[in-house]
C-alpha positions in Angstrom: -20.8 -44.3 9.6 -18.3 -44.1 12.6 -16.2 -42.6 10.2 -18.5 -39.6 9.7 -19.3 -39.1 13.5 -15.6 -39.1 14.0 -15.2 -36.4 11.3 -18.2 -34.5 12.8 -16.8 -34.4 16.1 -13.4 -33.3 15.1 -15.0 -30.4 12.9 -17.4 -29.0 15.9 -14.2 -28.3 18.5 -12.3 -26.7 15.4 -15.0 -24.6 14.2 -15.4 -23.6 18.0 -11.9 -22.7 18.3 -12.1 -20.5 15.1 -15.0 -18.7 16.5 -13.1 -18.0 19.9 -10.1 -16.9 17.9 -12.2 -14.7 15.6 -13.9 -13.3 18.4 -11.1 -12.8 20.5 -9.6 -11.0 17.4 -12.6 -8.8 16.8 -12.3 -7.4 20.6 -8.3 -6.7 20.1 -9.1 -4.8 16.8 -12.0 -2.7 18.4 -9.2 -2.3 21.6 -6.6 -1.2 19.2 -9.3 1.5 17.5 -10.1 3.1 20.7 -6.1 3.1 21.4 -5.6 4.8 18.1 -8.2 7.1 18.5 -7.0 8.2 22.2 -3.5 8.9 20.6 -4.4 10.8 17.3 -6.7 13.0 19.6 -3.8 13.7 22.2 -1.0 14.0 19.6 -3.5 16.7 17.6 -4.1 18.6 20.7 -1.3 18.5 22.6 1.2 19.7 20.1 -0.7 22.9 19.6 -1.4 23.4 23.5 2.3 22.7 24.2 3.7 25.0 21.6 1.4 27.9 22.8 2.2 27.3 26.5 5.8 27.4 26.0 5.7 30.6 23.5 3.4 32.3 26.0 5.4 31.8 29.2 7.3 34.7 30.3 11.1 34.9 30.3 13.3 34.2 27.5 12.0 32.3 24.7 13.7 29.6 22.7 14.3 30.3 18.7 11.7 28.4 16.5 14.1 28.0 13.6 16.3 25.8 15.8 13.6 24.0 17.2 12.1 23.1 13.6 15.7 22.0 12.5 16.2 20.0 16.0 13.1 18.2 15.0 13.8 17.4 11.2 17.3 16.0 12.7 15.1 13.7 15.1 12.9 12.7 12.5 15.6 11.5 10.3 17.5 9.2 12.9 14.4 7.9 14.0 13.6 6.7 10.3 17.0 5.6 9.8 16.7 3.2 12.9 13.6 1.9 11.7 15.2 0.8 8.5 18.1 -0.6 10.4 15.7 -2.7 12.5 14.0 -3.7 9.1 17.6 -5.1 7.8 17.9 -6.8 11.1 21.0 -4.9 12.1 22.9 -5.7 8.6 25.0 -2.4 8.5 26.3 -3.3 4.9 22.9 -3.8 3.6 21.4 -0.6 5.5 24.3 1.7 4.1 23.9 0.0 0.2 20.0 0.8 0.7 20.8 4.5 1.6 23.1 4.9 -1.2 21.1 3.2 -4.0 18.1 5.4 -2.5 19.6 8.7 -1.8 22.6 9.0 -4.1 22.4 6.5 -7.1 18.7 7.7 -7.4 19.6 11.4 -7.1 16.5 12.5 -9.8 14.2 10.6 -7.5 15.6 12.3 -4.2 15.7 15.7 -6.0 12.3 15.6 -6.5 11.1 15.8 -2.8 13.2 19.3 -2.7 10.0 21.4 -3.2 7.9 19.4 -0.5 10.5 19.6 2.0 10.8 23.3 1.4 7.1 23.9 1.9 7.0 21.8 5.0 9.9 23.4 6.5 8.1 27.0 5.6 4.8 25.3 7.0 6.5 24.2 10.2 8.2 27.7 11.1 4.7 29.4 10.2 2.8 26.9 12.5 4.9 28.5 15.6 4.4 32.0 14.3 0.6 31.5 14.0 0.5 29.5 17.7 2.5 32.3 19.2 0.0 34.8 17.8 -3.3 33.0 18.2 -5.3 31.5 20.9 -4.7 27.6 20.8 -8.4 27.2 19.8 -9.0 29.7 17.3 -5.6 28.4 15.8 -6.7 24.5 16.0 -10.5 25.5 14.2 -8.8 27.8 11.5 -6.2 25.4 10.8 -8.6 22.9 9.5 -8.8 24.7 6.4 -6.3 22.6 5.4 -8.7 20.1 4.5 -10.2 22.7 2.0 -6.9 23.5 0.4 -5.8 19.8 0.3 -9.0 18.9 -1.3 -8.9 21.6 -4.0 -5.4 20.9 -4.8 -6.4 17.2 -5.1 -9.1 17.9 -7.7 -6.7 20.3 -9.9 -3.4 18.1 -9.5 -4.8 14.6 -9.2 -8.0 15.0 -11.0 -9.9 13.3 -7.9 -13.7 13.7 -7.9 -15.4 14.5 -4.4 -19.0 13.5 -3.4 -21.7 16.0 -2.9 -21.5 15.4 0.8 -17.7 16.4 0.9 -18.4 19.6 -1.3 -21.0 20.6 1.3 -18.7 19.7 4.3 -16.1 22.3 2.5 -18.8 25.0 2.4 -19.5 24.5 6.3 -16.0 24.2 7.1 -15.5 27.6 5.3 -18.3 29.2 6.9 -17.5 27.9 10.2 -13.9 29.2 10.3 -15.2 32.7 8.8 -17.4 32.8 11.7 -14.8 31.9 14.2 -12.5 34.7 12.7 -15.5 37.3 12.8 -16.1 36.6 16.4 -12.2 36.8 17.1 -11.8 40.1 15.1 -14.7 41.7 17.1 -14.5 40.0 20.5 -12.2 40.1 23.7 -9.4 37.6 22.5 -8.1 40.3 19.9 -8.2 42.8 23.1 -6.2 40.4 25.1 -3.4 39.7 22.5 -3.0 43.2 21.5 -2.2 43.7 25.7 0.2 40.7 25.4 2.3 42.0 22.6 0.8 39.7 20.2 -0.2 40.2 16.6 -3.5 38.8 15.7 -3.3 39.7 11.9 0.1 38.1 11.8 -0.8 34.8 13.2 -3.8 34.7 11.0 -1.9 35.3 7.9 0.7 32.8 9.0 -2.2 30.0 9.7 -3.5 30.9 6.2 -0.4 30.6 4.2 0.4 27.3 6.2 -2.9 25.7 5.3 -2.1 26.5 1.4 1.4 25.3 1.7 0.2 21.9 3.6 -2.4 21.4 1.1 -0.3 21.8 -1.9 2.8 19.6 -0.4 0.5 16.8 0.6 -1.0 16.6 -2.7 2.7 16.9 -4.3 3.9 14.2 -2.2 1.4 11.7 -2.6 1.6 12.5 -6.6 5.3 11.4 -5.9 4.5 8.2 -3.9 2.2 7.0 -6.4 5.0 6.9 -9.1 7.4 5.1 -6.7 8.5 2.1 -4.8 10.4 3.6 -2.1 9.1 3.1 1.7 7.6 5.8 3.6 10.7 5.7 6.0 13.0 6.3 3.0 10.8 9.2 1.8 10.9 10.8 5.2 14.5 10.7 5.2 15.0 12.2 2.0 12.4 15.0 3.1 14.3 15.0 6.7 17.8 15.7 4.7 16.3 18.7 2.6 14.3 19.9 5.5 17.4 20.4 7.8 19.4 22.0 5.0 16.7 24.5 4.3 15.9 25.1 8.1 19.6 25.6 8.5 19.5 28.3 6.2 16.1 29.7 7.3 17.8 29.6 10.8 20.6 31.6 9.6 18.6 34.1 7.8 16.2 34.8 10.3 18.0 34.4 13.8 21.6 33.7 12.9 23.3 36.8 14.8 21.3 36.0 17.9 22.0 32.1 17.7 25.7 32.8 17.2 25.4 35.1 20.0 23.4 33.1 22.5 23.9 29.8 21.2 21.6 26.7 19.1 20.1 25.4 22.3 19.1 28.8 23.8 15.8 28.7 25.9 15.6 25.0 25.7 13.7 23.6 29.0 12.2 20.0 29.1 8.7 21.6 28.0 10.8 23.0 24.8 12.0 19.6 24.4 8.6 17.7 24.5 7.4 20.2 22.0 10.2 19.2 19.6 9.7 15.5 20.5 6.2 15.8 19.9 6.4 17.4 16.7 9.4 15.0 15.5 7.9 11.9 16.4 4.0 12.8 16.1 4.0 12.5 12.5 5.6 9.0 12.3 3.6 7.8 15.5 0.3 8.9 13.5 1.6 7.0 10.5 2.0 3.8 12.3 -1.4 4.3 14.2 -3.3 5.1 11.0 -2.7 1.5 10.2 -5.3 0.5 12.7 -7.6 3.4 12.2 -10.1 4.6 9.0 -10.9 7.9 7.7 -14.1 8.2 9.9 -11.9 7.6 13.0 -9.2 10.0 11.8 -12.1 12.6 11.2 -13.6 12.0 14.7 -10.1 12.3 16.3 -9.5 15.7 14.6 -13.2 17.0 15.8 -12.4 15.4 19.2 -9.1 17.5 19.5 -10.8 20.6 18.4 -13.0 20.5 21.8 -10.2 18.9 23.9 -8.2 22.1 22.6 -10.9 24.8 23.2 -11.6 23.1 27.3 -8.1 23.2 27.8 -7.8 26.8 26.5 -10.4 27.9 28.8 -8.6 26.6 31.9 -5.1 26.8 30.7 -5.0 30.5 29.1 -8.2 32.0 30.2 -10.0 31.7 26.6 -13.0 33.2 26.5 -15.8 30.6 24.6 -19.2 32.7 23.5 -22.1 31.5 21.6 -20.8 32.7 18.1 -17.1 30.8 18.6 -19.3 27.8 19.6 -21.7 28.1 16.4 -18.3 28.3 14.4 -16.4 25.6 16.0 -19.6 23.2 15.7 -19.7 23.7 12.1 -16.1 22.8 11.5 -16.4 19.9 13.7 -19.2 18.6 11.9 -17.8 19.5 8.4 -14.7 17.4 9.6 -16.7 14.4 10.4 -18.9 14.7 7.4 -15.8 15.0 4.7 -14.4 12.0 6.2 -17.5 9.9 5.7 -17.1 7.1 2.8 -18.6 7.9 -0.5 -21.9 6.6 -1.4 -21.4 5.3 -4.8 -21.7 2.0 -6.8 -17.9 2.4 -7.5 -17.1 1.3 -3.8 -15.4 -2.0 -4.8 -12.9 -0.5 -7.1 -12.3 2.1 -5.0 -11.7 0.0 -2.2 -9.4 -2.3 -4.4 -7.2 0.7 -5.4 -7.0 2.0 -2.1 -5.8 -1.3 -0.6 -3.3 -1.8 -3.1 -2.0 1.8 -2.5 -1.6 0.9 1.0 -0.2 -2.5 0.7 3.4 -0.9 0.7 2.9 1.1 3.4 1.4 -1.6 5.7 4.2 -4.2 4.6 6.7 -1.4 6.0 4.8 -1.0 9.2 4.4 -4.7 9.6 8.3 -4.9 10.5 8.0 -3.6 14.1 3.8 -4.0 14.4 1.7 -6.9 14.0 -1.2 -6.8 11.5 -4.6 -6.9 13.3 -6.1 -8.3 10.1 -4.0 -11.0 9.2 -5.9 -14.3 8.7 -5.4 -16.8 11.5 -3.1 -19.7 10.5 -4.9 -23.1 11.0 -2.4 -25.8 12.8 -1.5 -28.7 10.7 -2.1 -26.8 7.2 
């Protein structure tokens, strides 16, 4: 009897401790989700606003082709540093991994030449689009990448979309169309014409950028599914091709001017800020997404559109009317709807496959980030 009472007495403190630990972990998870939301919103909005700002300042402008190359170089060096940290500073193991992944498995590396070419084109087109379109208009129109990604996913990966997702894609297209009609007939186009900016050039650039983003993203996903290489190694392989193709594009478009004025011509602290944002933004989001879900990502994208629009009003004198608000509202709602989970009976199988697909990525991130969902080990076991 005494032994049972002693056992009961021991269990209750242990259970209480476990409950407190679980509650504390839930609080940490919530805080990390809110922090993730803030980082995603800031990254989404700040990159577009900062590019727009530095490209519309009076005076000499930097070469966008050189900025694309510089961002790729910084991204490669960052991924190299991450892999070196994962190898705990073992230079020999680090060099062998690079040699094995890039040189020995050269056929695997060459597969990334196509998406790298497309991503390089996309990054250059983004500069062209943002230089010729209001930041809010670009932010809304650029959400067409959701539509192009969905269509390429259906065609190339044989993915199925729910009715809600198809409806959201229709609403997305309608919202973007409304915004474009409003911009085409409104005061924005007149303002752009007055500042030697070409609205049609910007619109074509963002549409081609959305098409290239959709195709490259799906193609990249298809490659990742058949490979065991880490996300960081894939970014190094992409960056190598991206740097080479960026240099080729820079020489083709701005070679003579860069030879005369220099690679870093027009670089200011603000320009460096844009380049660092573009280089590290994607890697930062890859880390942040570990603590976020699709709904949170969709909400962050929607909220960043609102932030960009409000900031554009005060920073660039952007004019918001009822038609633009209607179109932007449809896009924001569509983005959120598309991110909602599918209401079907195969949720368990879907979650199992998605978790197994993301396990590799999570294990890579665990090298320098704690896993908020890791089980708490009991003492004495």
